[in-house]
TORKE-743421 format. One line per 8 residues: number of its first residue (from 1); their letters; for each residue x, y, z of N, C-alpha, C. Coordinates in steps of 0.001 Angstrom, whole numbers, plus 500000, padded with zeros to 6 digits. Each point is the difference from the previous one (the first is absolute). Layout:
N
NUM	A	X,Y,Z,X,Y,Z,X,Y,Z | ...
END
This chain:
118
1	LLLFSEMA	500815,498798,500000,499185,501202,500000,500854,501260,500000 | 501170,499895,500588,500918,501133,499990,500377,500349,498568 | 500289,498981,499212,500328,500214,498596,498827,500634,499262 | 498795,499592,500346,498798,500549,499380,499902,501501,500271 | 500220,500410,501227,499915,501431,500314,501171,500778,499407 | 501171,499380,499893,501138,500653,499355,499721,500237,498513 | 499288,499077,499388,499631,500165,498593,499129,501244,499835 | 499049,500160,500910,499104,501155,499930,500777,501303,500180
9	QSQVEADT	500948,499999,500921,500806,501198,500233,500879,500316,498793 | 500423,498975,499288,500844,500191,498820,499175,500228,498737 | 498698,500116,500174,499058,500217,498909,500013,498867,498977 | 500271,498799,500481,499891,498803,499177,498589,499468,500205 | 499281,499843,498911,498611,499591,500084,499881,498480,500163 | 499230,499597,500999,499770,498575,500232,498943,499494,499028 | 500187,498778,499521,499018,499396,499107,499261,498882,500727 | 499162,499303,499269,499181,498930,500576,500862,498921,500651
17	IIFGAAIS	501101,499647,499367,500866,498939,500523,500653,500437,501315 | 500448,501238,500062,500636,500495,501224,498983,500080,501129 | 498814,500511,499702,498956,500041,501025,499654,498587,500470 | 499856,499079,499064,499682,498618,500359,501063,499377,500889 | 501265,500252,499673,501092,499460,500813,499986,500603,501402 | 499732,501302,500087,499957,500658,501302,498824,499488,500832 | 498842,499815,499370,498829,499472,500713,500279,498580,500478 | 500613,499185,499153,500346,498627,500391,500990,499985,501159
25	ACEKGGEW	500964,500919,499979,500965,500090,501105,499285,500360,501301 | 499049,500914,499914,499223,500361,501190,499189,498813,500504 | 499410,499280,499068,499218,498808,500377,500878,499002,500742 | 501151,499719,499451,500891,499015,500612,500564,500492,501327 | 500120,501325,500146,500518,500576,501235,498935,500306,501041 | 498757,499640,499714,498929,500228,500963,499570,501452,500112 | 500262,500779,498971,499674,501424,500006,498740,500259,499169 | 498866,499525,500485,498772,500092,499219,499592,501443,499723
33	KRAVQLFN	500188,500893,500983,499602,501396,499789,500806,500635,498869 | 501294,499719,499967,500836,500552,498935,499622,499413,498645 | 499678,498712,499991,499582,499365,498746,498754,500693,499451 | 499031,500264,500870,498766,500664,499577,500288,501434,499567 | 500897,500680,500705,500379,501358,499600,500586,500007,498585 | 500878,499062,499739,500607,499916,498666,498950,499698,498939 | 499092,499089,500316,498944,499680,499046,499132,501234,499742 | 499699,500751,501051,499216,501221,499839,500754,501030,499162
41	MMLTGTVE	501319,500026,500126,500800,500886,499161,499843,499614,498528 | 499919,498710,499747,499778,499542,498627,498643,500500,499490 | 499002,499959,500874,498650,500422,499617,499941,501476,499640 | 500755,500804,500722,499925,501443,499790,501017,500503,498982 | 500937,499158,499631,501036,500424,499059,499714,499568,498578 | 501042,500039,499220,499875,499644,498583,500482,498574,499732 | 500302,499278,501059,500501,498636,499858,498830,499060,499719 | 500196,499112,499048,498963,499032,499647,499811,498989,501126
49	LNTISLNA	498744,499811,500392,499680,499008,501018,500100,498601,499406 | 500319,499025,500843,499959,498619,499537,499558,499078,501131 | 499571,498826,499617,499480,499032,500957,501081,499536,500968 | 501233,499939,499557,501096,499543,500870,500160,500938,501194 | 499971,501297,499756,500114,500970,501097,498792,499923,500925 | 498826,499803,499412,498797,499823,500809,500139,498779,500898 | 500408,498880,499426,500133,498767,500773,500996,500162,501142 | 501119,500654,499735,501007,500217,501046,499443,500899,501101
57	SISACEKG	499203,500989,499630,499394,500892,500990,499001,499251,500880 | 499184,499173,499375,499028,499202,500761,500734,499017,500904 | 501051,499373,499493,500787,499064,500817,500657,500704,501175 | 500462,501236,499781,500595,500769,501096,498960,500249,501096 | 498780,500330,499589,498919,500201,500975,499691,498703,500741 | 500001,498913,499258,499762,498684,500621,501056,499700,501054 | 501254,500243,499689,501084,499735,500953,499931,500933,501199 | 499415,501176,499812,499828,500944,501099,498678,499844,500732
65	SEWEKALQ	499280,498922,499704,498696,499719,500607,498997,501132,499766 | 500079,500601,498837,499114,501101,499622,499016,499524,498926 | 499135,499078,500391,499082,499391,499049,499044,501024,499382 | 499583,500992,500790,499071,500992,499459,500652,500824,498886 | 501238,500395,500204,500717,500759,498970,500232,499123,498771 | 500318,498732,500231,500199,499072,498883,498729,499904,499156 | 498853,499885,500656,498737,499901,499264,499637,501315,499321 | 500385,501108,500598,499757,501290,499361,500781,500091,498693
73	LFSEMPQR	501283,499642,500039,500811,499998,498782,499410,499060,498964 | 499622,498811,500452,499410,498987,499119,498749,500540,499311 | 499119,500612,500771,498709,500428,499451,500125,501195,499054 | 501047,500794,500135,500166,501180,499149,500605,499674,498631 | 500569,498829,499848,500781,499728,498802,499214,499850,498709 | 498823,499385,499982,499280,499925,498719,499709,501380,499411 | 499690,500973,500847,499743,501343,499470,501271,500680,499520 | 501144,499462,500338,501279,500520,499511,500502,499194,498794
81	SLELDTCT	499131,499159,499477,500290,499192,498809,501145,499016,500202 | 500133,499493,501213,500992,498958,500265,499285,498668,500130 | 500557,498986,499366,499416,498670,500090,500389,499357,501319 | 499018,499362,500613,500246,499261,501234,500369,498579,499607 | 501195,499568,500386,500438,498651,499652,499993,499104,501237 | 500448,498781,499828,500020,499043,501102,500821,500516,501171 | 501122,500636,499724,500847,500547,501072,499275,501099,500770 | 499225,500820,499290,499241,501062,500650,498989,499401,500973
89	FNAAISAC	499243,499023,499510,499012,499345,500855,500669,499291,501170 | 501089,499290,499752,500687,499287,501076,500475,500951,501091 | 500557,501134,499603,500482,500975,500980,498843,500552,500830 | 498890,500332,499339,498842,500534,500714,499375,498947,500917 | 499909,498775,499523,499446,498911,500818,500898,499746,501202 | 501288,500002,499795,500944,499795,501100,499894,501123,501032 | 499804,501238,499531,499831,501128,500920,498752,499800,500866 | 498914,499533,499382,498777,499722,500752,500222,498887,501018
97	EKGGEWEK	500706,498970,499574,500289,498875,500898,500792,500469,501218 | 501020,500804,499772,500817,500500,501119,499200,500904,500926 | 498986,500664,499452,499158,500871,500808,498806,499286,500621 | 499911,498682,499803,498891,499239,500558,498683,500267,499280 | 500080,500506,498787,498808,500351,499218,499683,498891,498999 | 499652,498827,500508,499795,498848,499136,498815,500189,499055 | 498973,500732,500438,498845,500216,499121,500393,500834,498777 | 500825,501008,500233,500477,500814,498878,500912,499180,499084
105	ALQLLRLM	500807,499131,500590,500856,499124,499204,499149,499090,499111 | 498915,499476,500540,499101,499151,499212,499324,500796,498880 | 499631,501251,500274,499420,500851,498958,500985,500187,498848 | 501271,500206,500351,501019,500167,498962,500180,498718,499197 | 499965,498851,500675,500109,498718,499297,498835,499825,499020 | 498788,500371,500440,498835,499903,499115,500156,500934,498794 | 500448,501222,500285,500207,500971,498939,501036,499490,499010 | 501040,499398,500513,501055,499445,499159,499452,498854,499143
113	ADGEVE	499195,499138,500608,499423,498859,499293,499020,500455,498918 | 499271,501075,500272,499010,500503,499053,500630,500669,498782 | 501171,500566,500182,500666,500709,498919,501018,499112,499315 | 500523,500504,498933,501058,499268,499301,501327,500634,500386 | 500524,499497,501097,501246,500546,500549,501177,499212,499479 | 501012,500718,499553,501197,499340,499462,501088,499943,501030
END
């Protein structure tokens, strides 16, 4: 993340791959809030959104036991024209499981079964 902020100070523009790598690093480091901040930066900037960054953000929330935030990210994605894939559903379902929200996890499984998820 230090390198990420140094890039901004040097006026080097981050792209989708750099944002994705930074979000994944936050996820692996247990920094769910930073992962969501970075994802929100993607939303407000000119960087193209992608499902990989979404999945990493949801996984970061799951690891931080933030199931509600994970579901918020999940639910906003179709309106942002991002496809929900198997990894997206798995991350959201896992977040619900960690939060003891088994009914919501079952709803996601039904939604996944009803759709054609790749």
